[in-house]
N, C-alpha and C positions, 0 to 999 in steps of 0.2 A: 627622279634625281635623288641621289643619296644625301643624307644629312650633311656629310662633309662637303658635297658639291654645293648644297645650299649655302653653307658658310662661305665657300669660295666666292660665290656670286655676291654675297653680302659685303665682303671685305675688298674684293677686287676693285682697283681704281681708287681706293681710299687715299693713297699717297699722290694721286693726280691733283689733289687740292694743294694749297700752298703748304710749304714745309711747316709753317707756324701752326696751321690748323691740325696737322697730324700730331705734332708735339703737344699741342694744347689738349687734345683728346687724351693723350697718355698722361698728361699732368693730372687730369681729372681722375683717371684710373688709379694713379699713384695715391692721390688723396683718399680715395675710397678704400683701397687696400690697406693703407695705414690706419684708417678709422676702424676697420674690422680687426686686423691682426694686432695692432699696438694699443688701440684705445678700447678694444673689445666691444664695439658697437654692432648691433644687428645689421646685416647687409641690407635688408629691405628698408630699414629706417634710414640708413645712410643714402641709399639710392633715391629715396623719396625726398630727402632734405637737401640733396646736392644742388646748389644753385649753378655750379659750373656745368653739370650734366644737362640742365634745362636749356642752357645756351647753345648746345650743340645741335647740328642738323640731325634729323632722324637716323640717317645711316651711321653717323659717328656715335650717336647715343647707343645704338645697337652694338657697335663695335666695342665700346667701353664696357657695356654690360657683359658681353661675351668674354672680353679680356679679363675682367675682374673675376667672374665666375670660374673661368678656367684656371687662373692663378691660384685661387683659394681651393678649388677642388683638387688640383694636381700639385699642391704645395709640397708634399713629401717627395714626389718624383723630381720636381724642380729643384728643391734643395739638394737632392742627391746628385743631380747633374752639375749643379754649381760646385759642389764639393769635389767632384771628379775633375773639373776644369781648373780648379784653383792650384796654384803653385805655392800658396801660403795659406794661412788660416782664414776662415771666413771673415768678411768685413764686419766690424763691430758697429759701424754706422748703419742703423736700420733703414734709413732712407736709401742709402746706396744699395743695400741688400735687396730692397724692394724694387728698385730700378732694374737690377739684374733679374729678379724673378719675373717681372713683366716682360723683359726681353726674351728670356728663355721660354716663357709660356707661348709667345708668338712664334718663335722658331720651331719649337718641338711639338706644339700641340694645336697650332692654328695655321690657316692658310694665308699667312702674311709673308711676303718676300723677305728673305734673310737680310738684304741690304736695308730695307725699310725698318725692320726691327732693330738692327744694330745702329743705324744712323740716328734714329729718333731717340734711342736710349742714351747715346752719347750727348745729344743735344739736351735731353732731359737732365742729365747729370750737370751740364753747364748751367742750365736754368735754375737748378737747385743749389747753386754755389758749391758745386763739387768739381770744378774745372780741373783740379789736380788729379782727379780720378778718371778723366776721360779716356786716357790710354788703357787703363786697367779695364774699364767697361768695354771698350772696343775689342781688346785682345780676348777677354773671356768669352764674349758673345760670338766672336768669330770662331773660336774653338768649338763652341756649341754648334754653330752652323756647319762646321766641318765634320765633327764626329758625334755630336749629341744625339742624333737620331739613331745611330748604331748603338750607343750606350742605352738609349731608351728601350730598344728591343730586348735588352737583357734584364730590364728591371722587373721586379715583382710589384706591379702597380697597386694591387690590393693591400699588400703588406705595408708599402711605403706611405700610402696616403691616409691610412686609418690610424687614429691615436691608439696608443698601446692599451689604455684602459678600456676602450670600446672593444677592441679585438679580444681582450681577456674576458669581458662580460659576455660578449656574443658567443665566444667559445664555450663558456660555462653553460649558457642558456640553450644553445642549439647544437653544439659540437663543432669541431674544427672545420669539417668539410662545408657545412652550411655557413659558418662564419666567413669562410673564404668566398663563397658565392655572394653573400651579402656585400662584402667589401668590394668585390668587382662590380656588382650591379650598381652600387652607389656612385660609380664614376661616370655613369651615363647621364646626359642631360635629360630631364623629364619632359615628356610630351605635354601637349595641352589637352586637358580633359574638360568636358563640357556636360552640364546638366540642362536638359530642355524643360522649359516651364510647362508646356503642354505635351504630355507623353504621347499623345496621338499624332504629334507632328515630328516624332523622332526620325522617321525615314526621310521626310522632306529635308530636315536640317542636316542629316548625315550627308545627303547629296549636295546640298547648298554649301556646306562647309568642307566638303571633300574629306569627311571624317569616317572612321570605322567604328562599329558598335562593339562594346565590350560585353562580357557575360552579364554584368549587372545592369546594362542599359545605358551606361555612360557613353558619350561620343568622344572619340580621340582623334586628334590631328597632330602632325608634327609641328612643334613650336616654330615660330618665325613670323615676323611682322607684328604690328601693334594690334592687340586684342580689340581695341575700340574701333578699328577700321573694318573688322569682320562683319559680314551681313548678320543682322539680327541682334547684335549686342546692344547698341544704343536704344533700339526699339523695345528692349526688355523681353526678348524671346528665349534667352538662355543666360547662364552665368558660368564662370570658370569654377570648377570644383574637382579636386582629384577623385578618381574613381573609387579609391579606398574610402575616402571620407563620405562618399555618397551611399555607402552600404547601410549604416546604422538605421537611418530613417525607415528603410524598407522592412525592418524587423518588428515594427509595431503592427504591421498589417494595415487594415483600413483605418485611416485617421480622420476621414471626412466628418466634419461636425464635432470632432472631439477637441477638448482642451488639452494641449500638450505643453509642458514646461521644458524649455530648452535652456539648460544651465550652462554658464560659461559660453554664451552663444556667439559672440563676435568672432569673426567678421560676418557670419550669418549664412553660410552655405546651407547648413542643415535647417536653419530657420526658414529659408526660402523654399526648400524642399517640402517641409511640412505644410507651409501656407499654400503652396501650389497644389498640394494634394487635398486641400479643403479643411485643414485643421485650423483652429483658433489657437494661436501660439503666444505664450508668454516667454519673451526672450530676455533672459537675465544675464548681466555681466557686470563685474565690478569696475570696469574701465569705461568711463563716460566717453573718452576719446575714441575708443574702439567701437563703441556703440554708434557714434556718429557715422562711421563708415557703414555699419550695418543698416542704419536708416537710409543712407544714400542708396545702397543696393536695393532695399525694399522699394524705394521710390521709383528707381529705374525699372524695376520689375512689376510695378503697379500692384504690389502685395501689401503695402503698408496698412491697409484697413483690416488685415487679418492678423496683425501682430501687435501685441502690447509690449513695448520696449521698456525695460526697467533696469535702473542701476542698482546693483546690490551684490553682496557677498554670498556666494552659494554655500559657504560653510555655515552661515547663520540664517539663511533665507527660510521664511515660513509662509506658506500660502494660507489663505483664509479657510480652506478646507482641504483634506487629504487629496492628493493628485492621483488620477488614474494612469497617466502616462508622463514619465520623466525621461528626458534625454540628457545624459551627463557626458559631455566631451571634455574630460578633465584636463586642466593645465598639466603639461608634461615636458619632458626634455626634448621632444620633437626629433628624436634620433631616427625616426622613420622617414623624415622628409629631407634627408641629406641631398638627394638628387636635385631638389628644388632650392634647398637652402644649404649650400656647402659650408657656410660659416658656422653651422652647428658643430662641425668637427673641431672648430677652434675656439668656440665660445662656451660649450658645455663641459662640465666636469662631473666626476662621481659625486661630489658634494651636492650638485644641482639635483641629481637623480634622488639622492637621499632626502633632500629638503622637499622636493616636489611629491615624492611618495607619501610623506607625512601629510601634506596638504590634500592629496587625493583621498587619503583615508578619512580625513575630517569631512570633506565634501560628500563623499559616498555615504558615510554614516548619516549625515544630516538629510541628504536626499531621500534615503530609505525611510527615515523617521517620518517624512512627509508624504510617503506613498500610501495609498489606500490598500486595504486587504484585497488581494487579487489583482492589484495594479501591476504595471510593467515598468521596470527601470532598466534602461539601456546604458551601460557604462562603456566608454571607449576612450582610447588614446592613440595619438599618432607616434607612439614610441615603440622601438624595438626592444626596449629593456623589459624583461619579464617581471622585474620588481614593480614596474608601473602598470603591468597588465595582468597576466595570469597569477602572479604572486599576490598582487593587490586584491583580486577577487577571491582567491582561496583564503587569504587571511580574513577578509570580510565575512565570508560564509562560516568560517570557523568560530568567529566571535558573535555571530548573529543567528541564533537558532530559528528565528522566524523567517529567515530568507532562504530562497531556493533558486537554483539555476533553472531557467527555461531553455533547454537545448535548442540551438539554431540548426535548421535543416537546410541542406543544399538547395532544394527547390525554391526556398525563399530568396536566394541570391543568385538566381539564374543557373541552378544546377552546378555551381562552381564548388565542387566537393573538395578540391585541393586545399582550400583555406579553412575548412571546418575541422576543428580539433576533436580528439576522442572525447573530450569533456563536453563538447557541444558549443564551444566558443568559436570565434573567428580570429585567425592569425594570418595576416597578409605579410609576405616578405618581399623585399625589393625585386627579387628575380622572378617572382610569379608573373605570368603573362609576358615573359621575356621577348617572345617573338613579336609581340605587339607594342613593345616599348617599356615593359616593366611596370612596377607599382610602387606607391608609397607604402612603407611599413605601417601596419595598423593592427589594433587589437579591439575586439568587441565581445562583451558578455551581456546576456539578457537575464534579468532577475525578476522575481516576484515576491510578494509578501504573503505568507501562509495564514498568519493570525494577527 
């Protein structure tokens, strides 16, 4: 069954419930979209905190999540369709505009019956004390239902949905052709990637979870359904971790019995990888709240005894003695995670990249200062911005004569030579492994101390 067919089965019959239930779900979606677009709150945080979302039945919850993600991911196309359908200037009332956006998302990009999308949008306008706009909402959405799909076929989806500053930076970093491929790949919903606790059981879990194996050993299945309901999750046999994020740990080699410092560790995917491979891990993060989630994950995986969780700032952290192995997954703009977190497109700015780049440099300098001679420091980010990746490492090497790059070799990452750069770093782009569902953007460099 295609992914679109999966969506159809998920949403079919949603309007067979009471009219109020259908509208209530969309009211929750409206609140979430406004929190992201107008109040600039992170989507994951809003979803986690939404009391209305918790009150919905599982099917309606899934519908709201899909509706919100689609609206945010396809916002440029949706705005363009609204502009084409308008006979006057765009509405200045942001709530009204967002009601239209939700309606267009359902008609143009989701398997929701046109009449359901239109009728619930009209009811939503009335519930939001916009009764005077009901005819306007009805008329515009009926226009979209009639000709919107034809207009959509002529849109340049990559250009419309990506912010100008990102397109400009990606064009400078990778060239226009690659920039266009990145923009297009970012419009796809990310699949579910899984890391197995016991690598010897990978084949068993691939079969049990109906998943495919990627070159790096991660398992992948099409997203859908609650993760907690899948076999083996509650029992601590595996955890969710993007395949790109699972690469850095492999570059240490054998970590069994070794002390590894995981800086900026929360929510703990790499910490669990290291612990599962036999390392004694010191997991450091400045956010006590985020570390609570890490500790919950460790408890579920029964790995807590292998990890010393510490609250601290990686920019000023100092171990009792120089470290042999340090993993630094630096705080970054997360522009490589747009497929999973479409709100990044609307929350991040060039100023964020500049600010985070400065922080990355401080943490990298401090981490290297605490590395023993001959030790290994792995620096990585889930950013597509070279300023936070390749540029950050080149600047570090230029100012640090005692540092040297340890080139990464394709056999270390499943012979996946496509992502190994000429310099010996790893650069993953969203369209890599496209036939299997694409990847999160990621950068990795491996460094050592000479003297």
